[in-house]
C-alpha positions in Angstrom: 182.0 -1.6 -142.1 181.5 -5.4 -141.9 183.9 -7.4 -139.7 184.5 -10.9 -140.9 184.2 -13.5 -138.1 187.0 -15.9 -138.0 185.8 -19.4 -137.3 187.9 -22.4 -136.2 187.3 -24.0 -139.6 188.9 -21.0 -141.3 192.0 -21.4 -139.1 192.0 -25.2 -139.9 192.1 -24.5 -143.6 194.7 -21.8 -143.2 196.8 -24.1 -141.0 196.6 -27.0 -143.5 197.6 -24.7 -146.4 200.5 -23.2 -144.3 201.8 -26.6 -143.5 201.6 -27.8 -147.1 203.4 -24.6 -148.3 206.3 -25.5 -145.9 206.4 -29.1 -147.0 205.0 -30.4 -143.7 202.4 -33.1 -143.2 199.5 -32.4 -140.9 197.1 -34.9 -139.5 193.7 -34.1 -138.1 193.5 -36.1 -134.9 190.1 -37.8 -134.2 190.5 -40.1 -131.2 187.2 -41.9 -131.0 187.2 -42.8 -127.3 189.6 -40.3 -125.8 188.5 -36.7 -125.8 190.6 -33.6 -125.1 193.5 -34.3 -127.5 194.9 -31.5 -129.7 193.3 -31.1 -133.1 196.4 -31.5 -135.2 199.7 -33.4 -135.2 202.5 -32.2 -137.4 205.4 -34.6 -137.9 208.6 -32.5 -138.1 211.5 -32.9 -140.4 214.3 -34.5 -138.5 212.0 -36.0 -135.9 209.6 -34.9 -133.3 206.0 -33.6 -133.6 204.0 -30.5 -133.0 200.7 -30.9 -131.2 198.4 -28.0 -132.2 195.0 -27.0 -130.8 193.2 -24.5 -133.0 190.6 -22.3 -131.4 188.5 -19.4 -132.8 189.9 -16.1 -131.7 189.3 -15.8 -127.9 188.2 -19.5 -127.7 189.1 -21.3 -124.5 190.3 -24.8 -123.8 188.0 -27.1 -122.0 189.1 -28.5 -118.6 189.8 -31.9 -120.3 191.9 -30.3 -123.0 193.9 -28.4 -120.4 194.5 -31.8 -118.6 195.6 -33.6 -121.8 197.9 -30.7 -122.8 199.4 -30.7 -119.2 199.9 -34.5 -119.5 201.7 -34.2 -122.8 203.9 -31.4 -121.5 204.8 -33.5 -118.5 206.4 -36.1 -120.8 208.3 -33.5 -122.7 206.0 -32.6 -125.6 205.2 -29.1 -126.7 201.5 -28.2 -127.3 200.4 -25.0 -129.0 197.0 -23.4 -128.7 196.6 -21.1 -131.6 193.7 -18.7 -132.3 194.9 -16.6 -135.2 196.5 -16.7 -138.6 199.4 -14.7 -137.2 199.8 -17.3 -134.4 199.9 -20.1 -137.0 202.6 -18.3 -139.0 204.6 -17.7 -135.8 204.5 -21.3 -134.6 205.2 -22.8 -138.0 208.0 -20.2 -138.7 209.8 -21.0 -135.4 209.2 -24.8 -135.3 
């Protein structure tokens, strides 16, 4: 039996498709001089944004990512770290 390895890029593709299916925009964040920011921003209908960090299953945040996420939460934002298709469906289904 061959087990398929899920890579972060697979989750990125799934996340983009899931957002599109729900009529949501998703922006891949690439901050040139500031590292540690979440991978994706999703502007929500009616206002607000979702900050999403995608990781391969079992992947861990770096210390810098943990700090940026903590800083965002300190000013009232919600940041999700997702490492599975099920996690993506759950977050997008409850947001």
